[in-house]
C-alpha positions as CSV (number, residue, x, y, z in Angstrom):
1,X,0.3,-0.1,0.0
2,X,3.0,2.2,0.7
3,X,4.1,2.0,-3.0
4,X,0.7,2.5,-4.0
5,X,0.2,6.0,-2.2
6,X,3.6,6.9,-3.3
7,X,2.7,6.3,-6.8
8,X,-0.4,8.5,-6.2
9,X,1.5,11.2,-5.2
10,X,3.6,11.4,-8.0
11,X,6.9,9.5,-6.8
12,X,9.3,8.7,-9.6
13,X,10.2,5.2,-10.1
14,X,7.3,3.6,-8.3
15,X,5.3,1.0,-10.3
16,X,1.8,1.5,-11.1
17,X,-0.4,-0.5,-8.8
18,X,-4.3,-0.6,-9.9
19,X,-6.7,0.3,-7.4
20,X,-8.6,-2.9,-7.6
21,X,-5.8,-4.8,-6.1
22,X,-5.3,-2.5,-3.4
23,X,-9.2,-2.7,-2.7
24,X,-8.9,-6.5,-3.1
25,X,-6.2,-6.8,-0.5
26,X,-7.8,-4.5,2.0
27,X,-10.9,-7.1,1.9
28,X,-8.5,-10.2,1.9
29,X,-6.9,-8.2,5.1
30,X,-10.4,-7.9,6.7
31,X,-11.2,-11.7,6.2
32,X,-7.8,-12.8,7.2
33,X,-8.4,-10.8,10.3
34,X,-11.4,-12.5,11.2
35,X,-9.6,-16.1,11.1
36,X,-6.8,-14.2,13.5
37,X,-9.4,-13.4,15.8
38,X,-11.0,-16.8,15.8
39,X,-7.4,-18.4,16.2
40,X,-6.6,-16.3,19.2
41,X,-4.5,-13.4,17.8
42,X,-6.5,-10.4,18.8
43,X,-3.6,-7.9,19.3
44,X,-2.1,-8.7,16.0
45,X,-5.5,-8.1,14.4
46,X,-6.0,-5.0,16.6
47,X,-2.8,-3.6,15.1
48,X,-3.8,-4.1,11.7
49,X,-7.2,-2.5,12.3
50,X,-5.4,0.7,13.7
51,X,-3.4,0.9,10.6
52,X,-6.2,0.6,8.2
53,X,-8.3,3.1,10.6
54,X,-5.4,5.5,10.0
55,X,-5.8,5.0,6.4
56,X,-9.5,5.7,6.5
57,X,-9.2,8.9,8.6
58,X,-6.9,10.5,6.1
59,X,-9.0,9.1,2.9
60,X,-10.8,12.3,2.2
61,X,-7.8,14.7,2.7
62,X,-5.7,12.1,0.3
63,X,-8.5,12.1,-2.4
64,X,-8.6,8.0,-1.9
65,X,-10.6,6.4,-4.7
66,X,-14.4,5.6,-3.4
67,X,-13.7,1.7,-4.1
68,X,-10.5,1.7,-2.1
69,X,-12.4,3.7,0.8
70,X,-15.3,1.2,0.7
71,X,-12.7,-1.7,0.8
72,X,-10.8,-0.2,3.8
73,X,-14.4,0.4,5.6
74,X,-15.6,-3.4,4.9
75,X,-12.1,-4.5,6.1
76,X,-12.6,-2.5,9.4
77,X,-16.1,-3.8,9.8
78,X,-14.8,-7.6,9.7
79,X,-12.1,-6.4,12.0
80,X,-14.4,-4.5,14.5
81,X,-14.3,-7.3,17.1
82,X,-10.7,-6.4,17.8
83,X,-11.3,-2.9,18.9
84,X,-15.2,-2.0,18.7
85,X,-15.1,1.4,20.2
86,X,-12.5,2.9,18.3
87,X,-13.5,1.4,15.1
88,X,-16.8,2.6,15.5
89,X,-15.7,6.2,16.1
90,X,-13.3,6.1,12.7
91,X,-16.3,4.9,10.7
92,X,-18.8,7.1,12.1
93,X,-16.4,10.1,11.2
94,X,-15.8,8.8,7.7
95,X,-19.6,8.4,7.3
96,X,-20.0,12.1,8.2
97,X,-17.2,13.1,6.2
98,X,-18.0,11.5,2.8
99,X,-20.0,13.4,0.3
100,X,-21.2,9.9,-1.4
101,X,-23.7,7.5,-0.4
102,X,-22.7,5.0,2.3
103,X,-23.7,1.6,1.1
104,X,-26.5,0.0,3.5
105,X,-24.6,-2.6,4.5
106,X,-21.9,-0.3,6.3
107,X,-24.8,1.7,7.8
108,X,-26.0,-1.5,9.1
109,X,-22.9,-2.5,10.6
110,X,-22.5,0.8,12.2
111,X,-26.1,0.4,13.7
112,X,-25.5,-3.1,14.9
113,X,-25.1,-3.1,18.8
114,X,-21.8,-5.2,18.6
115,X,-20.3,-1.8,16.7
116,X,-21.2,0.6,19.7
């Protein structure tokens, strides 16, 4: 993801990585994080969710493509059991900041009692 961000910022000599690859990697991280929680690695999953949370917090400022933002949001929803309160705050702030229509699945996840 670091290379993708650097490429977006115009750094020379950084190979182009399509947005769909980043979005797919984020979704995979969310799913693998769920497995990590089930297997007893909550601190590792919490660390991952913290990094993705920071990514989402800067998504509007960095003009991150909508599809990549959604993939990161869905990944955080998947990782929410690792740090419910913090993830809920991050997702609520993202929802308030975005000018786009937030999918019903994300709104539903935010409304679930487990996210609060």
